[in-house]
C-alpha positions as a printed NumPy array, in Angstrom:
array([[-21.645, -14.551, -42.235],
       [-21.672, -10.86 , -43.111],
       [-18.4  ,  -9.398, -44.463],
       [-18.03 ,  -6.819, -41.782],
       [-15.906,  -8.177, -38.934],
       [-14.201,  -5.837, -36.504],
       [-13.129,  -2.407, -37.682],
       [ -9.583,  -3.021, -36.569],
       [ -9.217,  -6.418, -38.265],
       [-10.81 ,  -5.118, -41.447],
       [ -8.404,  -2.21 , -41.586],
       [ -5.472,  -4.565, -41.011],
       [ -6.478,  -6.755, -43.949],
       [ -6.937,  -3.695, -46.129],
       [ -3.424,  -2.579, -45.223],
       [ -2.029,  -5.829, -46.628],
       [ -3.951,  -5.657, -49.895],
       [ -2.815,  -6.07 , -53.483],
       [ -5.184,  -5.523, -56.394],
       [ -3.692,  -7.888, -58.979],
       [ -6.848,  -9.924, -59.652],
       [ -9.47 ,  -7.418, -58.547],
       [-12.352,  -6.991, -61.038],
       [-15.606,  -5.034, -61.107],
       [-18.163,  -5.731, -63.84 ],
       [-21.509,  -3.943, -63.923],
       [-24.103,  -6.03 , -65.757],
       [-27.356,  -4.177, -65.142],
       [-28.738,  -0.821, -64.03 ],
       [-27.767,   2.806, -64.687],
       [-24.182,   3.775, -65.401],
       [-24.914,   7.514, -65.489],
       [-26.648,   9.247, -62.579],
       [-26.749,  12.361, -60.418],
       [-23.879,  12.675, -57.966],
       [-26.319,  12.175, -55.103],
       [-27.149,   8.753, -56.567],
       [-23.528,   7.701, -57.073],
       [-21.58 ,   5.852, -54.354],
       [-18.819,   7.982, -52.84 ],
       [-16.309,   7.317, -50.108],
       [-17.962,   7.818, -46.748],
       [-21.542,   7.213, -47.953],
       [-23.973,   5.048, -46.013],
       [-24.91 ,   2.316, -48.463],
       [-27.902,  -0.036, -48.494],
       [-27.22 ,  -3.061, -50.675],
       [-28.002,  -6.652, -51.483],
       [-25.209,  -9.142, -52.034],
       [-24.589, -12.816, -52.639],
       [-21.111, -14.092, -51.855],
       [-19.584, -17.2  , -53.444],
       [-16.136, -18.689, -53.897],
       [-14.935, -17.435, -57.289],
       [-14.178, -19.859, -60.129],
       [-10.565, -18.656, -60.141],
       [-10.016, -19.332, -56.43 ],
       [ -7.051, -21.512, -55.474],
       [ -8.809, -22.627, -52.299],
       [-12.368, -23.582, -51.444],
       [-15.058, -24.995, -53.714],
       [-15.699, -22.712, -56.739],
       [-19.29 , -21.489, -56.851],
       [-20.068, -22.384, -53.252],
       [-22.28 , -19.754, -51.611],
       [-21.21 , -18.591, -48.157],
       [-23.558, -15.683, -47.496],
       [-26.472, -13.764, -49.032],
       [-28.515, -10.799, -47.853],
       [-31.106, -11.785, -50.448],
       [-31.651, -15.144, -48.777],
       [-32.268, -13.362, -45.475],
       [-34.542, -10.793, -47.095],
       [-32.666,  -7.951, -45.4  ],
       [-30.925,  -5.039, -47.101],
       [-27.378,  -4.828, -45.722],
       [-26.294,  -1.377, -44.534],
       [-22.722,  -0.165, -44.12 ],
       [-20.514,   2.872, -44.578],
       [-18.272,   2.549, -47.628],
       [-14.642,   3.573, -48.014],
       [-13.764,   3.882, -44.329],
       [-12.574,   0.38 , -43.452],
       [-15.8  ,  -1.025, -42.025],
       [-15.874,  -3.798, -44.64 ],
       [-13.312,  -5.73 , -46.676],
       [-11.226,  -3.646, -49.051],
       [-12.749,  -5.284, -52.114],
       [-16.055,  -3.695, -51.157],
       [-14.529,  -0.373, -50.121],
       [-12.909,  -0.07 , -53.559],
       [-15.334,  -1.946, -55.791],
       [-18.576,  -0.209, -54.84 ],
       [-17.283,   3.332, -55.326],
       [-18.846,   5.127, -58.365],
       [-21.682,   2.638, -58.833],
       [-25.094,   4.27 , -59.261],
       [-28.193,   3.556, -57.216],
       [-29.894,   0.578, -58.867],
       [-26.665,  -0.786, -60.359],
       [-25.977,  -4.511, -60.264],
       [-22.383,  -5.717, -60.516],
       [-20.072,  -8.599, -59.778],
       [-16.912,  -8.049, -57.746],
       [-14.066, -10.542, -58.024],
       [-11.967, -10.04 , -54.913],
       [ -8.533, -11.656, -54.417],
       [ -7.696, -12.845, -50.891],
       [ -5.48 ,  -9.816, -50.247],
       [ -8.563,  -7.592, -50.606],
       [-10.868, -10.019, -48.808],
       [-10.033, -12.19 , -45.814],
       [ -6.36 , -12.865, -46.558],
       [ -4.591, -16.075, -45.689],
       [ -6.592, -16.43 , -42.477],
       [ -9.995, -16.777, -44.131],
       [-13.221, -16.32 , -42.182],
       [-14.628, -19.329, -40.393],
       [-15.402, -22.601, -42.131],
       [-17.143, -21.045, -45.133],
       [-14.271, -18.883, -46.408],
       [-10.918, -20.703, -46.399],
       [ -7.626, -18.854, -46.243],
       [ -6.395, -17.673, -49.626],
       [ -9.86 , -17.746, -51.224],
       [-10.789, -15.459, -54.124],
       [-14.349, -14.256, -53.618],
       [-17.185, -13.341, -55.963],
       [-19.878, -10.938, -54.808],
       [-23.008, -10.23 , -56.828],
       [-24.108,  -6.834, -55.492],
       [-26.993,  -4.431, -56.011],
       [-26.971,  -0.82 , -54.779],
       [-30.339,  -0.208, -53.115],
       [-29.87 ,   3.155, -51.378],
       [-27.266,   5.855, -50.803],
       [-27.346,   8.391, -47.978],
       [-25.061,  10.599, -45.94 ],
       [-23.394,   8.61 , -43.188],
       [-23.12 ,   9.508, -39.548],
       [-19.629,  10.543, -38.437],
       [-17.389,   7.481, -38.143],
       [-16.403,   6.342, -34.653],
       [-12.98 ,   7.306, -33.335],
       [-11.655,   3.834, -32.562],
       [ -8.206,   5.104, -31.603],
       [ -9.64 ,   7.348, -28.904],
       [-11.801,   4.49 , -27.647],
       [ -8.832,   2.104, -27.409],
       [ -6.482,   4.664, -25.828],
       [ -7.809,   4.288, -22.288],
       [ -4.634,   5.783, -20.783],
       [ -5.125,   8.929, -22.924],
       [ -1.412,   9.148, -23.7  ],
       [ -1.783,   9.266, -27.481],
       [ -0.479,   5.758, -28.143],
       [ -1.798,   2.213, -27.899],
       [ -0.293,  -0.683, -25.976],
       [ -0.907,  -4.355, -26.728],
       [ -2.939,  -4.549, -23.54 ],
       [ -5.263,  -1.745, -24.675],
       [ -5.824,  -3.367, -28.072],
       [ -6.423,  -6.748, -26.432],
       [ -9.2  ,  -5.226, -24.33 ],
       [-11.002,  -4.365, -27.592],
       [-10.806,  -7.938, -28.869],
       [-11.776,  -9.343, -25.459],
       [-14.941,  -7.211, -25.443],
       [-15.8  ,  -8.504, -28.909],
       [-15.237, -12.086, -27.791],
       [-17.462, -11.576, -24.758],
       [-20.227,  -9.934, -26.814],
       [-20.2  , -12.802, -29.295],
       [-20.52 , -15.282, -26.428],
       [-17.627, -17.391, -27.624],
       [-17.171, -18.881, -24.178],
       [-14.569, -18.346, -21.519],
       [-10.948, -17.689, -22.302],
       [ -8.677, -14.84 , -23.241],
       [ -8.776, -13.186, -26.648],
       [ -5.627, -13.046, -28.756],
       [ -4.472, -10.524, -31.329],
       [ -4.886, -11.719, -34.939],
       [ -1.575, -12.999, -36.259],
       [  0.509, -10.214, -37.809],
       [ -1.806,  -7.404, -36.684],
       [  0.567,  -5.818, -34.18 ],
       [  3.564,  -6.069, -36.512],
       [  1.62 ,  -4.348, -39.308],
       [  0.347,  -1.521, -37.107],
       [  3.498,  -0.876, -35.015],
       [  5.517,   0.228, -38.022],
       [  8.516,   1.605, -36.095],
       [  8.632,  -1.406, -33.736],
       [  8.752,   0.738, -30.612],
       [  6.159,  -1.375, -28.794],
       [  3.311,   1.119, -29.273],
       [  0.858,   2.063, -32.024],
       [  0.851,   5.817, -32.523],
       [ -2.041,   7.828, -33.942],
       [ -0.083,   8.245, -37.186],
       [  0.527,   4.482, -37.465],
       [ -3.029,   3.411, -36.636],
       [ -4.94 ,   2.349, -39.767],
       [ -8.418,   2.256, -38.228],
       [-10.955,   5.061, -37.716],
       [ -9.185,   7.763, -35.724],
       [-10.615,  11.188, -36.482],
       [ -8.886,  13.965, -38.355],
       [ -6.29 ,  14.991, -35.79 ],
       [ -4.25 ,  13.297, -33.052],
       [ -5.797,  13.377, -29.59 ],
       [ -4.284,  15.737, -27.056],
       [ -2.357,  13.94 , -24.352],
       [ -3.912,  14.394, -20.946],
       [ -1.633,  15.815, -18.249]])
């Protein structure tokens, strides 16, 4: 499985992160390069990766591979530093040069947390990614997820509006009938003042540079 997930869930996990055991070690490729060839926040990145359970992991089988773009023969493309991927990638790939190869050791707080991701990545797992930067380009403007979720256009999100987002994802992934549920702890982490709504200021996902104007 690719380490992308939903934008909202990825941002939630990033919000909970601690970097105690986070490590980046470049083992091949250029360390000095032009700025245009160096990964910056917001760049569109083409990369290869192989993900395994790290030897230091307290859960899972150390060394077990759970995903690899190399095995599929497809370069993985994503925008870096904006919450589209796990925080270990958003932080660990910054400043690498095009052509660099590195290993990222990512503690669960910067990966998939205590929930894990399916059968291959158990909760609490420390991950090891062997990555290679293949291309760097200017990214398209990020989507405004807050505006998309705020169907009432009142500048704040209700649980019902957020649930619609997860229901659409469930339906698109053809996971069968049934109602989607919010990931455990998501609402509590986003609704910081506990007023029953998620404001633009509280929202940790892609939301543009300024709060939306409330429609009259």
